[in-house]
Backbone as a printed PyTorch tensor [residue, N CA C, xyz], in Angstrom:
tensor([[[ -47.7290,  -35.6920, -246.0680],
         [ -47.9770,  -34.2570, -246.0360],
         [ -48.2610,  -33.7700, -247.4450]],

        [[ -49.3210,  -32.9790, -247.5870],
         [ -49.6510,  -32.3800, -248.8640],
         [ -48.6630,  -31.2640, -249.1810]],

        [[ -48.5450,  -30.9710, -250.4560],
         [ -47.6780,  -29.8760, -250.8770],
         [ -48.3150,  -28.5480, -250.4910]],

        [[ -47.5150,  -27.6550, -249.9380],
         [ -48.0110,  -26.3330, -249.5670],
         [ -48.1320,  -25.4420, -250.7880]],

        [[ -49.1850,  -24.6400, -250.8210],
         [ -49.3950,  -23.6030, -251.8270],
         [ -49.9030,  -22.4040, -251.0590]],

        [[ -49.0770,  -21.3630, -250.9590],
         [ -49.4340,  -20.1830, -250.1900],
         [ -49.4040,  -18.9380, -251.0650]],

        [[ -50.2950,  -18.0010, -250.7630],
         [ -50.3540,  -16.7300, -251.4700],
         [ -50.3120,  -15.6180, -250.4320]],

        [[ -49.5360,  -14.5860, -250.7070],
         [ -49.4870,  -13.4100, -249.8350],
         [ -49.9670,  -12.1990, -250.6150]],

        [[ -50.9910,  -11.5220, -250.0650],
         [ -51.5390,  -10.3250, -250.6960],
         [ -51.4860,   -9.1110, -249.7740]],

        [[ -51.0070,   -9.3270, -248.5410],
         [ -50.8620,   -8.2190, -247.5970],
         [ -49.7320,   -8.5560, -246.6220]],

        [[ -49.3190,   -7.6020, -245.7900],
         [ -48.1920,   -7.8590, -244.8770],
         [ -48.4150,   -9.0440, -243.9330]],

        [[ -49.6550,   -9.2460, -243.4760],
         [ -49.9330,  -10.3700, -242.5800],
         [ -49.7260,  -11.7030, -243.2990]],

        [[ -50.2040,  -11.7980, -244.5410],
         [ -49.9860,  -13.0130, -245.3400],
         [ -48.4960,  -13.2570, -245.5300]],

        [[ -47.7590,  -12.2040, -245.7980],
         [ -46.3210,  -12.3270, -246.0290],
         [ -45.6100,  -12.8500, -244.7730]],

        [[ -46.0900,  -12.4670, -243.6050],
         [ -45.5280,  -12.9680, -242.3490],
         [ -45.7160,  -14.4820, -242.2370]],

        [[ -46.8670,  -14.9730, -242.6650],
         [ -47.1240,  -16.4230, -242.6350],
         [ -46.1890,  -17.1450, -243.6010]],

        [[ -46.0710,  -16.6430, -244.8160],
         [ -45.1740,  -17.2640, -245.8000],
         [ -43.7340,  -17.2320, -245.2840]],

        [[ -43.3510,  -16.1290, -244.6820],
         [ -42.0020,  -15.9990, -244.1170],
         [ -41.7250,  -17.0960, -243.0990]],

        [[ -42.7050,  -17.4070, -242.2590],
         [ -42.5200,  -18.4490, -241.2380],
         [ -42.2610,  -19.8090, -241.8830]],

        [[ -42.9590,  -20.1210, -242.9670],
         [ -42.7460,  -21.3920, -243.6630],
         [ -41.3990,  -21.4330, -244.3840]],

        [[ -40.8820,  -20.2610, -244.7540],
         [ -39.6060,  -20.2080, -245.4690],
         [ -38.4050,  -19.9840, -244.5540]],

        [[ -38.6370,  -19.8210, -243.2580],
         [ -37.5180,  -19.6060, -242.3380],
         [ -36.5300,  -20.7630, -242.4570]],

        [[ -35.2690,  -20.4260, -242.5790],
         [ -34.1590,  -21.3720, -242.7110],
         [ -34.0910,  -22.0550, -244.0680]],

        [[ -34.7890,  -21.5110, -245.0650],
         [ -34.6590,  -22.0510, -246.4230],
         [ -33.2480,  -21.7630, -246.9230]],

        [[ -32.7070,  -22.7090, -247.6590],
         [ -31.3960,  -22.5420, -248.2870],
         [ -31.6180,  -22.1820, -249.7490]],

        [[ -30.9790,  -21.0890, -250.1760],
         [ -31.1840,  -20.5850, -251.5280],
         [ -29.8270,  -20.3660, -252.1860]],

        [[ -29.6320,  -21.0270, -253.3080],
         [ -28.4130,  -20.8420, -254.1010],
         [ -28.5660,  -19.5510, -254.9000]],

        [[ -27.5340,  -18.7150, -254.9150],
         [ -27.5920,  -17.4400, -255.6240],
         [ -28.0070,  -17.6630, -257.0790]],

        [[ -27.5300,  -18.7160, -257.7020],
         [ -27.8760,  -19.0150, -259.0890],
         [ -29.3170,  -19.4440, -259.2850]],

        [[ -30.0520,  -19.6730, -258.1850],
         [ -31.4560,  -20.0900, -258.2730],
         [ -32.4190,  -18.9300, -258.0150]],

        [[ -31.9250,  -17.7040, -258.2330],
         [ -32.7580,  -16.5120, -258.1110],
         [ -32.7040,  -15.7690, -259.4360]],

        [[ -33.8210,  -15.1760, -259.8210],
         [ -33.8320,  -14.4280, -261.0800],
         [ -34.7970,  -13.2560, -260.9990]],

        [[ -34.3160,  -12.0910, -261.4170],
         [ -35.1870,  -10.9290, -261.5940],
         [ -35.5020,  -10.8570, -263.0750]],

        [[ -36.7810,  -10.9000, -263.4110],
         [ -37.2340,  -10.8650, -264.7920],
         [ -37.9740,   -9.5370, -265.0130]],

        [[ -37.2160,   -8.4550, -265.3280],
         [ -37.8530,   -7.1400, -265.4190],
         [ -38.9420,   -7.0470, -266.4820]],

        [[ -38.7910,   -7.7640, -267.5830],
         [ -39.8210,   -7.7390, -268.6300],
         [ -41.1400,   -8.3140, -268.1530]],

        [[ -41.0800,   -9.2610, -267.2360],
         [ -42.2860,   -9.8710, -266.6610],
         [ -42.6560,   -9.2480, -265.3250]],

        [[ -41.7810,   -8.3440, -264.8510],
         [ -41.9600,   -7.7020, -263.5420],
         [ -42.1150,   -8.7430, -262.4340]],

        [[ -41.1930,   -9.7120, -262.4470],
         [ -41.2400,  -10.8410, -261.5120],
         [ -39.8590,  -11.0970, -260.9290]],

        [[ -39.8310,  -11.4660, -259.6500],
         [ -38.6150,  -11.9420, -258.9940],
         [ -38.9180,  -13.3530, -258.5270]],

        [[ -38.1470,  -14.3360, -259.0220],
         [ -38.4140,  -15.7440, -258.7490],
         [ -37.2330,  -16.3910, -258.0440]],

        [[ -37.5510,  -17.3480, -257.1650],
         [ -36.5480,  -18.0190, -256.3490],
         [ -36.9020,  -19.4990, -256.2300]],

        [[ -35.8850,  -20.3390, -256.2890],
         [ -36.0300,  -21.7560, -255.9940],
         [ -35.3290,  -21.9920, -254.6580]],

        [[ -36.0310,  -22.5800, -253.6930],
         [ -35.4810,  -22.7250, -252.3380],
         [ -35.6050,  -24.1550, -251.8370]],

        [[ -34.6930,  -24.5080, -250.9530],
         [ -34.7800,  -25.7770, -250.2300],
         [ -35.2420,  -25.4190, -248.8210]],

        [[ -36.5520,  -25.4530, -248.6220],
         [ -37.0800,  -24.9870, -247.3480],
         [ -37.1020,  -26.1190, -246.3250]],

        [[ -36.8970,  -25.7460, -245.0620],
         [ -36.9860,  -26.7090, -243.9830],
         [ -38.4680,  -26.9020, -243.6720]],

        [[ -38.9040,  -28.1520, -243.5190],
         [ -40.3260,  -28.4620, -243.3020],
         [ -40.6790,  -28.3240, -241.8190]],

        [[ -40.8020,  -27.0840, -241.3500],
         [ -41.1400,  -26.8150, -239.9490],
         [ -42.5010,  -27.3860, -239.5880]],

        [[ -43.4080,  -27.4430, -240.5430],
         [ -44.7680,  -27.9000, -240.2640],
         [ -44.8460,  -29.3690, -239.8770]],

        [[ -43.7840,  -30.1220, -240.1110],
         [ -43.7690,  -31.5440, -239.7470],
         [ -43.6580,  -31.7490, -238.2390]],

        [[ -43.2380,  -30.7190, -237.5120],
         [ -43.1520,  -30.8140, -236.0550],
         [ -41.8240,  -31.3620, -235.5770]],

        [[ -41.5830,  -31.2060, -234.2910],
         [ -40.2870,  -31.5790, -233.7210],
         [ -40.1210,  -33.0870, -233.5350]],

        [[ -41.1910,  -33.8450, -233.5760],
         [ -41.0910,  -35.2990, -233.3960],
         [ -40.7510,  -36.0230, -234.6980]],

        [[ -41.0300,  -35.4030, -235.8190],
         [ -40.7440,  -36.0070, -237.1250],
         [ -39.2720,  -35.8340, -237.4640]],

        [[ -38.7090,  -36.7610, -238.2480],
         [ -37.3210,  -36.5860, -238.6940],
         [ -37.2050,  -35.2940, -239.5110]],

        [[ -36.0970,  -34.5570, -239.3500],
         [ -35.9530,  -33.3000, -240.0940],
         [ -35.8920,  -33.5520, -241.6030]],

        [[ -36.5880,  -32.6990, -242.3480],
         [ -36.5760,  -32.8440, -243.8040],
         [ -36.6850,  -31.4940, -244.4900]],

        [[ -36.2820,  -31.4890, -245.7360],
         [ -36.3740,  -30.2990, -246.5780],
         [ -37.2600,  -30.6120, -247.7770]],

        [[ -37.8180,  -29.5500, -248.3440],
         [ -38.6810,  -29.6540, -249.5220],
         [ -38.2420,  -28.6080, -250.5410]],

        [[ -38.3260,  -28.9510, -251.7880],
         [ -38.0540,  -27.9940, -252.8550],
         [ -39.2840,  -27.1080, -253.0200]],

        [[ -39.0760,  -25.7970, -253.0130],
         [ -40.1910,  -24.8590, -253.1440],
         [ -39.8090,  -23.7370, -254.0980]],

        [[ -40.7840,  -23.2840, -254.8400],
         [ -40.6070,  -22.1260, -255.7030],
         [ -41.4080,  -20.9700, -255.1360]],

        [[ -40.8650,  -19.7760, -255.2620],
         [ -41.6140,  -18.6050, -254.8280],
         [ -41.3540,  -17.4770, -255.8000]],

        [[ -42.3280,  -16.5950, -255.9070],
         [ -42.1250,  -15.4460, -256.7810],
         [ -42.9850,  -14.2750, -256.3350]],

        [[ -42.4180,  -13.0960, -256.5640],
         [ -43.1090,  -11.8350, -256.3480],
         [ -43.5260,  -11.3230, -257.7170]],

        [[ -44.7320,  -10.7830, -257.8050],
         [ -45.2400,  -10.1710, -259.0330],
         [ -45.2380,   -8.6510, -258.8650]],

        [[ -45.4340,   -7.9310, -259.9690],
         [ -45.5130,   -6.4660, -259.9750],
         [ -44.2670,   -5.8150, -259.3760]],

        [[ -43.1180,   -6.4010, -259.7170],
         [ -41.8400,   -5.9330, -259.1840],
         [ -41.3300,   -4.7500, -260.0010]],

        [[ -40.9250,   -3.7020, -259.2900],
         [ -40.3920,   -2.5020, -259.9380],
         [ -38.8640,   -2.5040, -259.9620]],

        [[ -38.2350,   -3.0840, -258.9300],
         [ -36.7730,   -3.1090, -258.8500],
         [ -36.3520,   -4.1380, -257.8170]],

        [[ -35.1040,   -4.6300, -257.9510],
         [ -34.5070,   -5.5690, -256.9950],
         [ -33.0940,   -5.0850, -256.6930]],

        [[ -32.7600,   -5.0420, -255.4010],
         [ -31.4250,   -4.6200, -254.9690],
         [ -30.8350,   -5.6770, -254.0420]],

        [[ -29.5280,   -5.9260, -254.2090],
         [ -28.8080,   -6.8780, -253.3520],
         [ -27.9090,   -6.1230, -252.3970]],

        [[ -27.7980,   -6.6210, -251.1710],
         [ -26.8570,   -6.0620, -250.2000],
         [ -26.1040,   -7.2270, -249.5680]],

        [[ -24.7770,   -7.2090, -249.6720],
         [ -23.9560,   -8.2510, -249.0630],
         [ -24.0440,   -9.5880, -249.7700]],

        [[ -24.4650,   -9.5870, -251.0240],
         [ -24.5830,  -10.8110, -251.8230],
         [ -23.8940,  -10.5520, -253.1550]],

        [[ -22.9760,  -11.4420, -253.5440],
         [ -22.2660,  -11.3020, -254.8100],
         [ -23.0140,  -12.0970, -255.8820]],

        [[ -23.6860,  -11.4360, -256.8220],
         [ -24.4510,  -12.1600, -257.8380],
         [ -23.5800,  -12.9890, -258.7760]],

        [[ -22.2670,  -12.7160, -258.8070],
         [ -21.3630,  -13.5000, -259.6640],
         [ -21.0490,  -14.8570, -259.0460]],

        [[ -21.2160,  -14.9960, -257.7290],
         [ -20.9430,  -16.2620, -257.0420],
         [ -22.2180,  -17.1010, -257.0620]],

        [[ -22.5130,  -17.6740, -258.2150],
         [ -23.7560,  -18.4070, -258.4480],
         [ -23.9440,  -19.6180, -257.5320]],

        [[ -22.8390,  -20.1930, -257.0300],
         [ -22.9350,  -21.3830, -256.1780],
         [ -23.0230,  -21.0740, -254.6870]],

        [[ -22.9350,  -19.8000, -254.3150],
         [ -23.0530,  -19.4340, -252.8960],
         [ -24.4480,  -19.7990, -252.4040]],

        [[ -24.5230,  -20.3030, -251.1700],
         [ -25.8000,  -20.6970, -250.5810],
         [ -26.1320,  -19.7300, -249.4480]],

        [[ -27.3420,  -19.1850, -249.5170],
         [ -27.8190,  -18.2210, -248.5280],
         [ -28.8470,  -18.8910, -247.6200]],

        [[ -28.8350,  -18.5290, -246.3430],
         [ -29.7820,  -19.0590, -245.3690],
         [ -30.8090,  -17.9670, -245.0690]],

        [[ -32.0480,  -18.1720, -245.5300],
         [ -33.1010,  -17.1740, -245.3530],
         [ -33.6040,  -17.1830, -243.9080]],

        [[ -33.5730,  -16.0240, -243.2780],
         [ -34.0710,  -15.9040, -241.9060],
         [ -35.5190,  -15.4400, -241.8780]],

        [[ -35.8580,  -14.4740, -242.7360],
         [ -37.2150,  -13.9170, -242.7250],
         [ -37.4490,  -13.0690, -243.9590]],

        [[ -38.7280,  -12.7670, -244.1800],
         [ -39.1310,  -11.8140, -245.2120],
         [ -39.9480,  -10.7350, -244.4990]],

        [[ -39.5370,   -9.4940, -244.6530],
         [ -40.2660,   -8.3830, -244.0320],
         [ -40.8450,   -7.4950, -245.1300]],

        [[ -41.7270,   -6.5970, -244.7250],
         [ -42.3140,   -5.6670, -245.6950],
         [ -42.4280,   -4.2910, -245.0760]],

        [[ -41.9810,   -3.2870, -245.8390],
         [ -42.1060,   -1.8910, -245.4230],
         [ -42.9500,   -1.1670, -246.4590]],

        [[ -44.1210,   -0.7190, -246.0310],
         [ -44.9960,    0.0220, -246.9280],
         [ -44.4210,    1.3970, -247.1820]],

        [[ -44.4920,    1.8450, -248.4320],
         [ -43.9710,    3.1720, -248.7770],
         [ -45.1250,    4.0900, -249.1250]],

        [[ -45.8260,    3.7850, -250.1710],
         [ -46.9600,    4.5790, -250.6280],
         [ -48.0700,    3.5770, -250.9040]],

        [[ -48.8800,    3.2950, -249.8950],
         [ -49.8540,    2.2010, -249.9150],
         [ -50.5050,    2.0620, -251.2820]],

        [[ -50.5200,    0.8890, -251.8740],
         [ -50.0960,   -0.4020, -251.3310],
         [ -48.6610,   -0.7870, -251.6940]],

        [[ -47.9090,    0.1040, -252.3110],
         [ -46.5450,   -0.2360, -252.7270],
         [ -45.6050,   -0.2570, -251.5290]],

        [[ -44.4550,   -0.8740, -251.7410],
         [ -43.4670,   -0.9330, -250.6790],
         [ -42.3080,   -1.8190, -251.0630]],

        [[ -41.5480,   -2.2240, -250.0420],
         [ -40.3640,   -3.0500, -250.2680],
         [ -40.4220,   -4.2980, -249.4040]],

        [[ -40.3690,   -5.4520, -250.0690],
         [ -40.2250,   -6.7280, -249.3720],
         [ -38.7290,   -6.9850, -249.2630]],

        [[ -38.2700,   -7.3610, -248.0790],
         [ -36.8490,   -7.6250, -247.8750],
         [ -36.6530,   -9.0560, -247.4300]],

        [[ -35.8640,   -9.8010, -248.2060],
         [ -35.4570,  -11.1480, -247.8140],
         [ -34.1840,  -10.9840, -247.0080]],

        [[ -34.2180,  -11.3880, -245.7540],
         [ -33.1060,  -11.1970, -244.8290],
         [ -32.4010,  -12.5300, -244.6400]],

        [[ -31.0840,  -12.5250, -244.8690],
         [ -30.2960,  -13.7470, -244.7970],
         [ -29.3200,  -13.7030, -243.6300]],

        [[ -28.9340,  -14.8930, -243.1620],
         [ -27.8850,  -14.9890, -242.1430],
         [ -26.6210,  -14.3620, -242.7270]],

        [[ -25.7360,  -13.9450, -241.8920],
         [ -24.4740,  -13.3200, -242.2970],
         [ -24.6620,  -11.9420, -242.9200]],

        [[ -25.8480,  -11.3290, -242.7390],
         [ -26.0280,   -9.9330, -243.1180],
         [ -26.4870,   -9.6290, -244.5240]],

        [[ -26.6270,  -10.6100, -245.3870],
         [ -27.0810,  -10.3400, -246.7500],
         [ -28.5700,  -10.0450, -246.7760]],

        [[ -28.9940,   -9.3260, -247.8090],
         [ -30.4130,   -9.0150, -247.9690],
         [ -30.7260,   -8.7550, -249.4330]],

        [[ -31.9690,   -9.0120, -249.7920],
         [ -32.4740,   -8.6780, -251.1200],
         [ -33.7180,   -7.8400, -250.9090]],

        [[ -33.7280,   -6.6440, -251.4900],
         [ -34.8830,   -5.7620, -251.4070],
         [ -35.6330,   -5.8270, -252.7320]],

        [[ -36.9330,   -6.0870, -252.6310],
         [ -37.7860,   -6.2180, -253.8070],
         [ -38.8520,   -5.1270, -253.7250]],

        [[ -38.7250,   -4.1120, -254.5830],
         [ -39.7190,   -3.0370, -254.6200],
         [ -40.9090,   -3.5150, -255.4360]],

        [[ -42.1000,   -3.4290, -254.8410],
         [ -43.3110,   -3.9290, -255.5020],
         [ -44.4040,   -2.8590, -255.5060]],

        [[ -45.2600,   -2.9280, -256.5250],
         [ -46.4280,   -2.0420, -256.5860],
         [ -47.3940,   -2.3740, -255.4650]],

        [[ -47.4870,   -3.6670, -255.1650],
         [ -48.3220,   -4.1690, -254.0750],
         [ -47.8190,   -5.5850, -253.7730]],

        [[ -48.2050,   -6.1190, -252.6280],
         [ -47.7740,   -7.4860, -252.2910],
         [ -48.5990,   -8.4600, -253.1140]],

        [[ -47.9110,   -9.2190, -253.9400],
         [ -48.4980,  -10.3110, -254.6990],
         [ -47.4070,  -11.3590, -254.8160]],

        [[ -47.4030,  -12.2900, -253.8640],
         [ -46.3340,  -13.2800, -253.7690],
         [ -46.9410,  -14.6650, -253.6080]],

        [[ -46.3130,  -15.6350, -254.2440],
         [ -46.7640,  -17.0190, -254.1220],
         [ -45.5890,  -17.9090, -253.7580]],

        [[ -45.8780,  -18.9460, -252.9700],
         [ -44.9060,  -19.9890, -252.6520],
         [ -45.5870,  -21.3260, -252.8800]],

        [[ -44.8670,  -22.2380, -253.5170],
         [ -45.4480,  -23.5400, -253.8200],
         [ -44.3820,  -24.6160, -253.6790]],

        [[ -44.7000,  -25.6610, -252.8930],
         [ -43.8110,  -26.8210, -252.8360],
         [ -43.8400,  -27.5040, -254.1910]],

        [[ -42.6720,  -28.0070, -254.6030],
         [ -42.5710,  -28.5830, -255.9350],
         [ -42.3850,  -30.0990, -255.9140]],

        [[ -42.5040,  -30.7170, -254.7680],
         [ -42.5090,  -32.1680, -254.7290],
         [ -41.3610,  -32.8370, -254.0230]],

        [[ -40.1310,  -32.7080, -254.5130],
         [ -39.0550,  -33.4690, -253.8870],
         [ -38.9090,  -33.1770, -252.3890]],

        [[ -38.7650,  -34.2420, -251.6110],
         [ -38.5520,  -34.1530, -250.1670],
         [ -37.3500,  -35.0320, -249.8470]],

        [[ -36.4840,  -34.5910, -248.9360],
         [ -35.3450,  -35.4020, -248.5450],
         [ -35.0160,  -35.1650, -247.0820]],

        [[ -34.3190,  -36.1020, -246.4970],
         [ -33.9220,  -35.9900, -245.0930],
         [ -32.8750,  -34.8940, -244.9520]],

        [[ -33.0530,  -34.0540, -243.9490],
         [ -32.0640,  -33.0240, -243.6310],
         [ -31.1000,  -33.6040, -242.6070]],

        [[ -29.8700,  -33.1240, -242.6310],
         [ -28.8670,  -33.6130, -241.6900],
         [ -29.2310,  -33.2900, -240.2550]],

        [[ -29.8520,  -32.1190, -240.0530],
         [ -30.2170,  -31.6840, -238.7040],
         [ -31.2840,  -30.6040, -238.7810]],

        [[ -31.7970,  -30.2470, -237.6230],
         [ -32.7420,  -29.1450, -237.5090],
         [ -31.9630,  -27.8380, -237.4020]],

        [[ -32.3620,  -26.7950, -238.1420],
         [ -31.6660,  -25.5170, -238.0060],
         [ -31.7380,  -25.0110, -236.5630]],

        [[ -30.6530,  -24.4110, -236.1310],
         [ -30.5850,  -23.8600, -234.7900],
         [ -30.2880,  -22.3760, -234.9010]],

        [[ -30.9920,  -21.5800, -234.1300],
         [ -30.7890,  -20.1400, -234.2220],
         [ -29.7860,  -19.6170, -233.2050]],

        [[ -29.1630,  -20.5210, -232.4710],
         [ -28.0870,  -20.1320, -231.5780],
         [ -26.7770,  -20.0250, -232.3280]],

        [[ -26.7330,  -20.5800, -233.5610],
         [ -25.5390,  -20.6110, -234.3900],
         [ -25.8810,  -19.9400, -235.7120]],

        [[ -25.0530,  -19.0060, -236.1770],
         [ -25.3540,  -18.2780, -237.4100],
         [ -24.8960,  -18.9950, -238.6770]],

        [[ -24.2000,  -20.1080, -238.5480],
         [ -23.7680,  -20.8140, -239.7590],
         [ -24.9370,  -21.5740, -240.3630]],

        [[ -24.9890,  -21.6150, -241.6790],
         [ -26.0890,  -22.2600, -242.3830],
         [ -25.8540,  -23.7590, -242.4830]],

        [[ -26.9410,  -24.5190, -242.2910],
         [ -26.8990,  -25.9580, -242.5130],
         [ -26.8660,  -26.1720, -244.0270]],

        [[ -26.1760,  -27.1320, -244.4980],
         [ -25.9900,  -27.3190, -245.9380],
         [ -26.5880,  -28.6240, -246.4560]],

        [[ -27.6890,  -29.1010, -245.9340],
         [ -28.2550,  -30.3550, -246.4310],
         [ -29.4280,  -30.1110, -247.3480]]])
């Protein structure tokens, strides 16, 4: 499988990227808001859904970042707990004053990160490492897989 490189420039693109990132595991310490660069960056261990149900479950290291960021807010996430692992369920977007709005990373257990942006400019890129996952994520159970 080739490494994925995705770009989101509108809400529809963001929906596609969200699908590839569903069930990604993100360590709180692997997220950074860089206000001087107006960027919010994340390192994630995404589940490789594109491999299909017949392939052994695996995860890939992926980097993602939002550009033109005006502010970032956390809800239900303690930024001091750098080793906490969050299970990403989806990324949504609410337009405020076109093209600006808020992208929301929604996590299992109720946590969320709101990223206020001038416009949607987001990239996701696989970074190479691939490893076997212990199991396939299940949405009948809200606990996060930790592989």
